[in-house]
C-alpha positions in Angstrom: -27.8 28.5 0.3 -28.4 32.2 -0.3 -28.6 33.3 -3.9 -27.0 36.6 -2.9 -23.8 35.0 -1.7 -20.9 34.3 -4.0 -18.8 31.1 -3.9 -16.3 32.4 -1.4 -18.9 33.9 0.9 -21.0 30.7 0.9 -17.9 28.6 1.6 -17.1 30.7 4.7 -20.6 30.4 5.9 -20.6 26.7 5.4 -17.3 26.2 7.2 -18.4 28.4 10.1 -21.6 26.5 10.5 -19.9 23.1 10.5 -17.1 24.4 12.9 -19.7 25.7 15.4 -21.3 22.3 15.4 -18.0 20.7 16.5 -17.6 18.6 13.3 -13.9 18.9 12.7 -14.1 16.2 9.9 -16.6 18.4 8.1 -14.3 21.4 8.4 -11.5 19.4 6.9 -13.7 18.3 4.0 -15.0 21.8 3.3 -11.5 23.3 3.5 -10.2 20.7 1.1 -13.0 21.5 -1.3 -12.2 25.2 -1.1 -8.5 24.5 -1.6 -9.0 22.3 -4.6 -11.4 24.8 -6.2 -10.3 28.4 -5.1 -12.8 31.1 -6.0 -12.3 32.6 -9.4 -12.0 36.1 -8.0 -9.3 35.2 -5.4 -6.4 37.6 -5.6 -3.8 35.0 -4.7 -5.4 31.6 -5.4 -2.2 29.5 -5.3 -1.2 31.0 -2.0 -4.6 30.4 -0.6 -4.5 26.8 -1.7 -1.0 26.2 -0.2 -2.0 27.9 3.1 -5.1 25.8 3.5 -3.3 22.5 2.8 -0.5 23.5 5.1 -3.0 24.1 7.9 -4.8 20.8 7.4 -1.5 18.8 7.2 -0.3 20.2 10.6 -3.6 19.9 12.4 -3.9 16.9 14.7 -5.4 14.0 12.8 -8.5 12.4 14.2 -9.2 8.7 13.6 -12.9 8.2 13.6 -14.9 5.1 12.9 -17.7 6.1 10.6 -19.5 2.9 11.3 -19.7 3.5 15.0 -20.0 7.3 14.8 -17.7 7.6 17.9 -14.3 9.2 18.6 -12.7 6.1 19.9 -9.8 4.6 18.0 -9.8 0.8 17.6 -7.1 -0.8 15.4 -9.3 -3.8 15.0 -12.3 -1.9 13.7 -13.7 -2.5 10.3 -13.6 1.1 9.2 -11.6 4.2 10.0 -10.7 7.6 8.6 -7.1 8.7 8.2 -5.5 11.9 6.8 -2.2 10.6 5.2 0.4 13.3 4.7 3.9 12.9 3.3 3.6 9.2 2.7 6.8 8.0 0.8 6.3 6.4 -2.6 6.0 2.6 -2.2 8.7 0.4 -3.8 7.0 -1.2 -6.7 8.1 -2.8 -9.9 8.2 -0.2 -12.8 5.0 -1.3 -14.5 2.9 -1.0 -11.4 4.6 2.3 -10.4 3.7 3.8 -13.7 0.1 2.8 -13.3 -0.1 4.3 -9.8 1.4 7.5 -11.0 -1.2 7.6 -13.8 -4.0 7.2 -11.3 -2.6 10.1 -9.2 -2.3 12.3 -12.3 -5.8 11.5 -13.4 -7.4 12.7 -10.2 -4.9 15.6 -9.6 -5.8 17.2 -13.0 -9.3 15.9 -14.0 -9.9 19.1 -16.0 -7.4 18.0 -18.6 -9.3 14.7 -19.2 -12.6 16.5 -19.2 -11.4 18.6 -22.2 -11.5 15.5 -24.2 -14.7 14.0 -22.8 -12.8 11.6 -20.4 -13.0 11.0 -16.7 -10.5 9.7 -14.1 -10.5 6.0 -13.1 -13.5 5.4 -10.9 -12.7 2.0 -9.3 -9.3 0.2 -9.2 -8.6 -3.3 -8.0 -5.3 -4.2 -6.3 -4.4 -7.9 -6.5 -1.3 -9.7 -5.2 0.1 -11.6 -2.3 0.4 -10.2 1.3 3.2 -7.7 2.0 3.7 -6.3 -1.5 2.5 -2.8 -0.8 -1.3 -2.7 -1.6 -2.3 -0.9 1.6 0.7 1.4 1.5 -0.1 2.3 -2.1 -3.6 3.3 -1.1 -2.2 5.5 1.7 0.3 7.0 -0.8 -2.4 7.9 -3.4 -4.5 9.6 -0.7 -1.5 11.5 0.5 -0.5 12.6 -3.0 -4.1 13.8 -3.7 -4.3 15.4 -0.2 -7.6 13.6 0.5 -8.8 11.6 3.6 -8.5 7.9 3.3 -11.6 5.9 4.5 -10.7 2.2 4.9 -13.3 -0.6 5.2 -12.0 -4.1 6.2 -14.5 -6.3 4.4 -13.3 -9.5 6.1 -14.2 -8.0 9.5 -17.3 -6.5 8.1 -18.7 -9.8 6.8 -17.9 -11.7 10.0 -18.9 -9.2 12.7 -21.4 -6.5 11.5 -24.9 -7.5 12.2 -28.1 -5.7 13.1 -28.0 -1.9 13.7 -24.3 -1.6 13.0 -24.6 -3.3 9.7 -27.3 -0.9 8.6 -24.9 2.0 8.9 -22.8 0.6 6.1 -24.9 2.2 3.4 -24.5 5.6 5.1 -20.8 5.3 5.2 -20.5 4.3 1.6 -22.9 7.0 0.5 -20.9 9.6 2.4 -17.7 8.4 0.7 -19.4 8.6 -2.7 -20.4 12.3 -2.2 -17.4 13.8 -0.5 -13.8 14.2 -1.7 -11.9 11.1 -0.3 -10.3 7.9 -1.3 -12.3 4.8 -0.2 -10.2 1.7 0.3 -12.0 -1.7 0.5 -9.5 -4.1 2.1 -9.7 -7.9 1.8 -12.2 -7.6 -1.0 -12.3 -11.3 -1.6 -14.5 -11.6 1.5 -17.4 -10.6 -0.8 -16.8 -13.5 -3.0 -16.6 -15.9 -0.1 -19.9 -14.6 1.3 -21.6 -14.9 -2.1 -21.0 -18.6 -2.4 -21.4 -19.6 1.2 -24.8 -21.3 1.5 -24.8 -21.1 5.3 -24.5 -17.3 5.4 -27.4 -15.5 7.0 -29.4 -12.9 5.1 -27.8 -10.0 6.9 -24.4 -10.8 5.5 -25.8 -11.2 2.0 -27.5 -7.8 2.2 -24.1 -6.3 3.2 -22.6 -7.9 0.1 -25.3 -6.5 -2.1 -24.8 -3.0 -0.6 -21.1 -3.0 -1.4 -21.7 -4.3 -5.0 -24.4 -1.7 -5.6 -22.1 1.0 -4.5 -19.5 -0.2 -7.0 -22.1 0.0 -9.8 -23.1 3.5 -8.8 -19.7 4.9 -7.8 -19.6 8.5 -9.3 -17.1 9.7 -11.9 -14.4 11.8 -10.1 -14.5 9.6 -7.0 -11.8 7.1 -6.3 -12.6 3.7 -4.9 -9.7 1.2 -4.3 -10.1 -2.4 -3.4 -7.5 -5.0 -2.5 -7.4 -8.8 -2.5 -4.9 -11.5 -1.9 -7.1 -14.0 -3.7 -8.1 -12.6 -7.1 -9.2 -16.1 -8.2 -12.1 -16.0 -5.7 -13.7 -13.0 -7.6 -16.1 -14.0 -10.3 -16.0 -12.1 -13.7 -19.0 -10.1 -12.8 -17.1 -8.5 -9.8 -14.0 -7.9 -11.9 -16.0 -6.0 -14.5 -17.0 -3.5 -11.9 -13.5 -2.1 -11.9 -12.0 0.2 -14.5 -8.4 -1.0 -13.8 -6.7 -4.0 -12.2 -3.2 -3.6 -10.9 -1.3 -6.8 -10.3 1.2 -6.4 -7.4 4.0 -8.9 -7.6 6.8 -10.0 -5.3 9.7 -7.6 -5.5 12.6 -8.4 -7.8 16.3 -8.0 -6.9 16.4 -4.3 -7.8 13.3 -3.5 -5.6 14.7 -5.5 -2.7 18.0 -3.7 -3.0 16.3 -0.3 -3.0 14.3 -1.3 0.0 17.4 -2.3 1.9 19.1 1.0 0.9 16.2 2.8 2.6 16.1 0.4 5.6 15.0 1.7 9.1 18.1 0.0 10.5 20.9 2.6 10.2 23.7 0.1 10.3 22.3 -1.8 7.3 21.3 1.3 5.4 24.8 2.7 5.8 26.7 -0.5 5.1 28.6 -1.1 1.9 26.9 -2.1 -1.3 28.1 -5.7 -1.2 26.3 -6.5 2.0 23.1 -5.0 0.7 23.4 -6.9 -2.6 24.0 -10.2 -0.7 20.9 -9.8 1.5 18.9 -8.7 -1.6 20.0 -11.9 -3.3 19.2 -14.4 -0.5 15.8 -12.9 0.0 14.6 -14.0 -3.5 10.9 -14.9 -3.4 10.2 -12.8 -0.3 7.8 -9.9 0.0 9.2 -6.6 1.4 7.3 -7.2 4.6 9.1 -10.6 5.0 12.4 -9.0 4.2 11.9 -6.3 6.8 10.9 -8.8 9.4 14.0 -11.0 8.7 16.5 -8.2 8.8 14.9 -6.8 12.0 15.1 -10.2 13.7 18.8 -10.6 12.7 19.6 -7.1 14.0 17.8 -7.8 17.3 19.7 -11.1 17.7 23.0 -9.4 17.2 22.3 -6.7 19.8 21.0 -9.1 22.4 23.9 -11.5 21.8 26.4 -8.8 22.8 26.0 -7.8 26.5 27.8 -4.5 26.1 30.0 -2.6 23.7 29.6 -1.9 20.0 27.8 -4.3 17.7 28.4 -4.8 14.0 24.8 -5.2 13.0 25.5 -5.3 9.3 28.1 -8.1 9.7 25.6 -10.1 11.8 22.9 -9.7 9.1 25.5 -10.8 6.5 26.2 -13.9 8.6 22.5 -14.6 8.7 22.4 -14.2 5.0 25.2 -16.7 4.6 23.3 -19.2 6.7 20.2 -18.6 4.6 22.3 -19.2 1.5 23.6 -22.5 2.8 20.1 -23.7 3.8 18.9 -22.7 0.3 21.8 -24.5 -1.4 21.6 -27.7 0.8 17.9 -28.3 -0.3 18.9 -29.6 -3.7 21.6 -29.3 -6.4 19.1 -27.3 -8.5 18.7 -24.6 -5.8 22.5 -24.5 -5.3 23.0 -24.0 -9.0 20.3 -21.3 -9.1 21.9 -19.4 -6.2 25.3 -19.7 -7.8 24.0 -18.4 -11.1 22.3 -15.4 -9.4 25.4 -14.7 -7.3 27.6 -14.8 -10.4 25.3 -12.4 -12.3 24.3 -10.0 -9.5 27.4 -10.0 -7.3 30.2 -11.0 -9.7 31.4 -13.8 -7.4 33.9 -16.4 -8.5 33.4 -20.1 -8.1 35.8 -20.1 -5.2 33.9 -17.4 -3.4 30.7 -19.2 -3.9 32.2 -22.5 -2.7 33.3 -20.8 0.5 29.9 -19.3 1.1 28.0 -22.5 0.4 30.4 -24.9 2.1 31.2 -26.9 -1.0 34.2 -27.1 -3.3 34.6 -24.7 -6.2 34.7 -27.7 -8.5 31.1 -28.6 -7.5 30.1 -25.0 -8.1 31.6 -25.2 -11.6 29.7 -28.3 -12.4 26.5 -26.8 -11.1 26.9 -23.7 -13.2 27.8 -25.7 -16.3 24.6 -27.8 -15.9 22.5 -24.6 -15.4 24.0 -22.9 -18.4 26.0 -20.3 -16.4 29.6 -20.1 -15.8 32.5 -18.2 -14.1 36.2 -18.7 -13.8 37.5 -20.1 -10.6 
C-alpha cells in the first residue's frame, strides 16, 4: 500500500487489482468494505453506499465452494458461499425474534457499542428441532447485514473430508475470520459426536480441534453462527465458547396462523380466516416445515383428484384438516378433550360443531370439556 494514496484512491487500486485477476468474490468483498465505510471526504457518502449495494445485489451471485476452490456448484457440498438478498424475516416466536433483531442491530451499528466499550456478539448458537427456521434465520441475518454467507456443514465435514481437502479447512475458517461475512456452522453437534467417538481416526479429531480453536480466536466484529438439533450432545466447554444461545421452539398457534397467511399456495393464502385457523389448530406440535409439507400434499391431491375444471384447494385442505382432527381425537379421550378445548378457545366453536367435526355426540364433547376444565354451551 502506497503511503501517498488516500483511503478512496487505495480502495480503487485494490478493487482494480482484484478485478483484473478475475476474482469476482474479492471484488464483492472490497466493494462491501468500501460501502460499509465510505471515505470521510466523499461528497455524497450515502448515495455512494446505496449505489454500491444496489450493484452488488443485482449482480449474478456465484456459488463457490471455498474448500474445493472451484466454480462448480454442488448442493451436497460441505461448504458454499451465498449472497442472500431480500430474505424475508423468518416466522419466530416473539422472544427469539427480538434476539435476532438485536444481533442484526449490534452488527449494523457497531460504532454505537464501541462508544461504551462494548462489541457485537461474536458467536451465537442456534438450538432447536429441525424445521424451526435456524438456517433461514442465518440467511436472513446475512441478508439484513448485506454480507456474504459462508456455510459449513460439519456433519458432512466430519464424515467425508480427509487428506488434502481436510487441510483446506483452516484456510477457509481463517478467511472467514478476516473478511466481512457471516459464517454458519450447520449441524454443529457433529463436533461433539466426533469428540467422544473412540473409533475416530486422527484426521477427524484434528478437524474438530481446528473448528474449536477458531471459535476461541473468533475476532470481535465478526459473526459466527452455529446450529444444532441436539444441544444435549454439546458439553459445557463447547457451550461456553458462544456469547449467546437462541432456543428455537416449535411454532405456536399464532406463528402457524401467520405462516399459513403467507402460504405459497394462493388458494390457501386467500381463503377465509376460519379455514386458516382450523389448519393452524390441527397442526399443533408441527414445525413450519412439516406444516408446509402437509398443506402442499393436500393441495396436490386435490388437483390430481380432479381431471379437469376448477378445484377448491382450500376446501380440500380443510377436509384433510378434518380427517387429521378425527385421527387426533380417536387416539384417546384426553386428546379429544384437548382438541375440543383448543377449538373452543381459538375458533369459538360450539359443542355441536365440535361433535360434527370429530364424529361424536355433542354430549360427549361436553363431558370431555368438563373433565378438562373447559366448557362451551351446546
